SEDO-265561 format. One line per field, with one value per residue: residue number from 1; residue in one letter; y, z, x of N, C-alpha, C in turn. Coordinates in nm, 2 decimals. Each point is the difference from the previous one (the first is absolute). Layout:
<atoms>
resi	[NUM;...] .
resn	[A;...] .
nY	[Y;...] .
nZ	[Z;...] .
nX	[X;...] .
caY	[Y;...] .
caZ	[Z;...] .
caX	[X;...] .
cY	[Y;...] .
cZ	[Z;...] .
cX	[X;...] .
</atoms>
This chain:
<atoms>
resi	[1;2;3;4;5;6;7;8;9;10;11;12;13;14;15;16;17;18;19;20;21;22;23;24;25;26;27;28;29;30;31;32;33;34;35;36;37;38;39;40;41;42;43;44;45;46;47;48;49;50;51;52;53;54;55;56;57;58;59;60;61;62;63;64;65;66;67;68;69;70;71;72;73;74;75;76;77;78;79;80;81;82;83;84;85;86;87;88;89;90;91;92;93;94;95;96;97;98;99;100;101;102;103;104;105;106;107;108;109;110;111;112;113;114;115;116;117;118;119;120;121;122;123;124;125;126;127;128;129;130;131;132] .
resn	[M;N;G;E;Q;P;T;T;K;F;S;P;L;A;I;I;G;M;I;F;A;I;F;L;V;L;F;G;F;L;N;L;Y;S;L;A;S;P;S;A;T;N;T;V;G;R;V;I;V;A;L;I;C;F;A;I;G;G;G;I;I;F;G;V;M;K;R;A;F;A;K;P;E;K;M;E;V;I;Q;K;I;D;L;T;G;D;V;A;A;K;E;L;T;C;S;S;C;G;A;I;L;D;D;K;S;V;S;V;Q;A;G;A;V;F;I;S;C;P;Y;C;H;S;S;Y;Q;L;T;E;D;P;K;W] .
nY	[2.70;-0.12;-0.05;0.12;0.03;0.01;0.13;0.01;0.10;0.04;0.10;0.11;0.05;-0.11;0.02;0.13;-0.03;-0.10;0.09;0.09;-0.10;-0.03;0.13;0.01;-0.11;0.03;0.12;-0.07;-0.08;0.11;0.05;-0.11;0.01;0.12;-0.08;-0.06;0.13;-0.01;0.10;-0.10;0.11;0.03;-0.12;0.05;0.12;-0.07;-0.07;0.10;0.07;-0.11;-0.01;0.13;-0.01;-0.11;0.06;0.12;-0.05;-0.08;0.11;0.07;-0.10;-0.02;0.13;0.01;-0.10;0.04;0.13;-0.05;-0.08;0.11;-0.06;-0.01;0.12;-0.06;0.00;0.06;-0.06;0.10;-0.08;0.12;-0.05;0.11;-0.07;0.03;0.05;-0.08;-0.04;-0.12;-0.04;-0.07;-0.11;-0.01;-0.09;-0.11;0.02;-0.05;0.05;0.13;-0.01;0.05;0.10;0.03;0.11;-0.10;-0.04;0.13;0.00;0.11;-0.06;0.08;0.06;-0.13;-0.03;-0.06;-0.12;-0.02;-0.11;0.03;-0.04;0.03;0.11;0.03;0.05;0.11;0.06;0.10;-0.04;0.11;-0.05;0.01;0.12;-0.02] .
nZ	[3.29;0.03;-0.02;0.03;-0.04;0.13;-0.02;-0.06;-0.02;0.01;0.06;-0.06;0.03;-0.05;-0.10;-0.01;0.01;-0.09;-0.07;0.02;-0.02;-0.10;-0.03;0.01;-0.06;-0.09;0.01;0.00;-0.09;-0.06;0.04;-0.04;-0.11;0.01;0.03;-0.09;-0.03;0.06;-0.09;-0.03;-0.03;0.09;0.05;0.09;-0.01;0.00;0.09;0.07;-0.03;0.04;0.10;0.02;-0.02;0.08;0.08;-0.01;0.00;0.10;0.05;-0.03;0.04;0.11;0.01;-0.02;0.08;0.09;-0.02;0.01;0.10;-0.01;0.01;-0.13;-0.01;0.02;-0.13;0.00;-0.12;-0.02;-0.09;-0.04;-0.08;-0.07;-0.03;-0.13;-0.01;-0.07;0.13;-0.05;0.12;-0.02;0.01;0.10;-0.09;0.07;-0.06;0.11;0.10;-0.04;0.12;0.06;-0.03;0.13;0.07;0.09;-0.12;-0.01;-0.05;0.03;-0.09;0.03;0.02;0.03;-0.06;0.11;-0.04;0.12;-0.05;0.09;-0.11;-0.11;0.07;-0.12;-0.05;-0.05;-0.10;0.03;-0.12;-0.07;-0.06;-0.11;-0.01;-0.08] .
nX	[1.67;-0.03;0.12;-0.05;0.13;0.04;-0.02;0.12;-0.07;0.13;-0.07;0.05;-0.12;-0.04;0.08;-0.03;-0.13;0.02;0.07;-0.10;-0.09;0.08;0.02;-0.13;-0.02;0.09;-0.06;-0.11;0.05;0.04;-0.12;-0.05;0.07;-0.04;-0.10;0.07;0.00;0.12;0.01;-0.09;-0.07;-0.10;0.01;-0.09;0.06;0.11;-0.05;-0.04;0.11;0.06;-0.09;0.02;0.13;0.00;-0.08;0.06;0.13;-0.04;-0.05;0.11;0.08;-0.07;-0.01;0.13;0.03;-0.09;0.05;0.13;-0.05;-0.07;-0.11;0.00;-0.05;-0.11;0.00;-0.11;0.00;-0.08;-0.04;-0.03;-0.09;0.02;-0.11;0.01;-0.11;-0.08;0.02;-0.01;-0.03;0.10;-0.07;0.09;0.04;0.03;0.11;0.03;-0.08;0.00;0.06;-0.11;0.09;0.04;-0.01;-0.02;-0.05;-0.01;0.12;0.06;0.08;0.09;-0.12;-0.01;-0.12;0.00;-0.04;-0.06;-0.03;-0.10;-0.06;0.07;0.02;-0.05;0.12;-0.05;0.07;-0.07;-0.03;0.02;-0.10;0.07;-0.04;0.10] .
caY	[0.06;-0.04;0.00;0.12;0.00;0.14;0.08;0.04;0.12;0.10;0.14;0.06;0.03;-0.13;-0.04;0.10;-0.05;-0.12;0.04;0.07;-0.10;-0.09;0.09;0.00;-0.13;0.00;0.09;-0.07;-0.10;0.08;0.04;-0.12;-0.04;0.10;-0.04;-0.09;0.08;0.02;0.13;0.03;0.07;0.01;-0.13;0.00;0.09;-0.06;-0.11;0.06;0.05;-0.11;-0.06;0.10;-0.02;-0.12;0.01;0.09;-0.07;-0.12;0.05;0.05;-0.12;-0.07;0.08;0.00;-0.14;-0.02;0.07;-0.05;-0.14;0.00;-0.06;0.10;0.01;-0.06;0.10;-0.05;0.08;-0.01;0.05;0.03;0.02;0.08;-0.04;0.08;-0.08;-0.10;-0.12;-0.10;-0.10;-0.14;-0.10;-0.06;-0.14;-0.07;-0.06;-0.15;-0.08;0.07;0.05;0.15;0.05;0.13;0.10;-0.05;-0.09;0.09;0.08;0.07;-0.02;0.06;0.07;-0.09;-0.05;-0.14;-0.07;-0.13;-0.07;-0.07;-0.13;-0.09;0.05;0.04;0.13;0.04;0.14;0.04;0.07;0.06;-0.02;0.13;0.03;0.01] .
caZ	[0.11;0.12;0.11;-0.02;0.10;0.05;-0.06;0.09;-0.05;0.10;-0.05;0.06;0.14;0.08;0.02;0.10;0.13;0.04;0.04;0.13;0.10;0.03;0.08;0.14;0.06;0.03;0.11;0.12;0.03;0.05;0.13;0.08;0.00;0.08;0.15;0.04;0.04;0.14;0.04;-0.04;0.10;-0.04;-0.07;-0.02;-0.11;-0.12;-0.03;-0.05;-0.13;-0.09;-0.02;-0.08;-0.13;-0.05;-0.02;-0.11;-0.11;-0.04;-0.05;-0.14;-0.09;-0.02;-0.08;-0.14;-0.06;-0.01;-0.12;-0.12;-0.04;0.00;-0.11;-0.08;0.01;-0.11;-0.07;-0.07;-0.12;-0.05;-0.14;-0.05;-0.14;-0.04;-0.13;-0.06;-0.08;0.07;0.02;0.08;0.07;-0.05;0.10;-0.03;0.02;-0.01;-0.13;0.02;0.05;-0.03;0.12;0.01;0.09;0.06;0.00;0.07;-0.08;-0.09;0.06;-0.09;0.04;-0.10;-0.10;-0.08;0.08;0.02;0.04;0.07;0.01;0.12;-0.02;-0.06;0.04;-0.11;0.01;-0.13;-0.03;-0.08;-0.12;-0.07;-0.15;-0.08;-0.04;-0.14] .
caX	[0.07;-0.07;0.10;0.08;0.11;0.01;0.10;0.12;0.06;0.03;0.01;0.12;-0.03;0.00;0.14;0.06;-0.05;0.07;0.14;-0.01;-0.04;0.12;0.09;-0.06;0.02;0.14;0.03;-0.05;0.10;0.11;-0.03;0.01;0.14;0.08;-0.02;0.11;0.12;0.01;-0.03;-0.13;-0.08;-0.14;-0.03;-0.14;-0.03;0.05;-0.10;-0.13;0.03;0.01;-0.13;-0.08;0.06;-0.05;-0.14;-0.02;0.05;-0.08;-0.13;0.02;0.02;-0.13;-0.09;0.04;-0.02;-0.14;-0.05;0.06;-0.05;-0.14;-0.07;-0.06;-0.15;-0.07;-0.07;-0.12;-0.02;-0.13;0.00;-0.13;-0.01;-0.11;-0.04;-0.10;-0.11;-0.08;0.08;-0.07;0.09;-0.01;0.04;0.13;0.00;0.13;0.02;0.03;-0.11;-0.12;-0.07;-0.02;0.09;-0.03;0.11;0.12;0.08;0.07;0.11;0.10;0.14;0.10;-0.07;-0.08;-0.11;0.00;-0.12;0.02;-0.13;-0.01;-0.06;0.09;0.13;0.08;0.03;0.05;-0.01;-0.12;0.04;-0.11;0.01;-0.01;-0.14;-0.01] .
cY	[-0.04;0.01;0.11;0.01;0.15;0.07;0.03;0.12;0.10;0.13;0.06;0.04;-0.12;-0.04;0.09;-0.04;-0.12;0.03;0.07;-0.10;-0.09;0.08;0.01;-0.13;-0.01;0.09;-0.06;-0.11;0.07;0.04;-0.12;-0.05;0.09;-0.03;-0.09;0.07;0.02;0.14;0.05;0.06;0.00;-0.12;-0.01;0.08;-0.06;-0.12;0.06;0.06;-0.12;-0.06;0.09;-0.01;-0.13;0.01;0.08;-0.07;-0.12;0.04;0.05;-0.12;-0.07;0.07;0.00;-0.14;-0.03;0.06;-0.05;-0.13;0.00;-0.06;0.11;0.01;-0.06;0.12;-0.06;0.10;-0.02;0.07;0.03;0.04;0.08;-0.03;0.10;-0.08;-0.10;-0.13;-0.09;-0.10;-0.14;-0.10;-0.06;-0.15;-0.05;-0.06;-0.15;-0.08;0.06;0.06;0.15;0.05;0.13;0.09;-0.04;-0.09;0.08;0.07;0.06;-0.03;0.05;0.07;-0.08;-0.06;-0.16;-0.05;-0.12;-0.06;-0.07;-0.14;-0.10;0.03;0.03;0.15;0.05;0.15;0.03;0.08;0.05;-0.03;0.13;0.02;0.01;-0.13] .
cZ	[0.13;0.12;-0.01;0.11;0.05;-0.07;0.10;-0.06;0.12;-0.06;0.06;0.15;0.09;0.02;0.10;0.14;0.06;0.05;0.13;0.11;0.03;0.09;0.15;0.07;0.04;0.11;0.13;0.04;0.06;0.14;0.10;0.02;0.09;0.15;0.05;0.04;0.15;0.05;-0.04;0.11;-0.06;-0.08;-0.03;-0.12;-0.14;-0.04;-0.06;-0.14;-0.11;-0.03;-0.09;-0.15;-0.07;-0.04;-0.13;-0.13;-0.05;-0.05;-0.14;-0.09;-0.02;-0.09;-0.15;-0.07;-0.02;-0.13;-0.13;-0.05;0.01;-0.12;-0.09;0.02;-0.12;-0.06;-0.08;-0.12;-0.05;-0.14;-0.04;-0.14;-0.03;-0.15;-0.06;-0.08;0.09;0.01;0.09;0.06;-0.06;0.11;-0.04;0.03;-0.02;-0.14;0.01;0.03;-0.03;0.12;0.00;0.11;0.06;0.00;0.08;-0.08;-0.09;0.09;-0.10;0.06;-0.11;-0.11;-0.09;0.08;0.00;0.06;0.08;0.03;0.14;-0.01;-0.06;0.03;-0.11;0.01;-0.14;-0.01;-0.09;-0.11;-0.08;-0.15;-0.07;-0.05;-0.15;-0.06] .
cX	[-0.07;0.10;0.09;0.10;0.01;0.12;0.11;0.07;0.03;0.02;0.13;-0.02;0.01;0.15;0.07;-0.05;0.07;0.14;0.00;-0.03;0.12;0.10;-0.06;0.03;0.15;0.04;-0.05;0.10;0.13;-0.02;0.01;0.15;0.09;-0.02;0.11;0.13;0.00;-0.03;-0.14;-0.08;-0.14;-0.04;-0.15;-0.04;0.05;-0.09;-0.13;0.02;0.01;-0.13;-0.09;0.05;-0.05;-0.15;-0.03;0.05;-0.08;-0.14;0.01;0.02;-0.13;-0.10;0.05;-0.02;-0.14;-0.06;0.06;-0.05;-0.15;-0.06;-0.06;-0.15;-0.07;-0.09;-0.11;-0.02;-0.14;-0.01;-0.15;0.00;-0.13;-0.03;-0.10;-0.10;-0.07;0.09;-0.09;0.10;-0.03;0.04;0.13;-0.01;0.14;0.02;0.03;-0.12;-0.14;-0.08;0.00;0.09;-0.04;0.12;0.12;0.09;0.09;0.11;0.09;0.14;0.09;-0.07;-0.09;-0.11;0.01;-0.13;0.05;-0.13;0.00;-0.05;0.10;0.15;0.09;0.03;0.06;-0.02;-0.12;0.05;-0.13;0.02;-0.02;-0.15;-0.01;0.00] .
</atoms>
């Protein structure tokens, strides 16, 4: 999942906000359209109301769209294992070239442990042999 796509999920509150914003913008256009009437009075007030409707409606649309297309937060999962008894650490070596690997070569993907050798560039899943 290296190239994560932004999510596009709209909540019911976001949909209501978008409808309200569209009505505000349409009301602003209606105020501007009413200026064409020969009996239009208070033209400055109508322009100011239209600009306020455009600003508030545009701000709501911008906020909803920014939140809807936000990139998901990256989550770091730390796994800790509590082992009982005497446990000794064993040096991990690459099964292809025999190089000694460090902790940066080990990664967990989909619940399995994967090894990536920085020397021979081989990549494989770590498997445990049965103890019996």
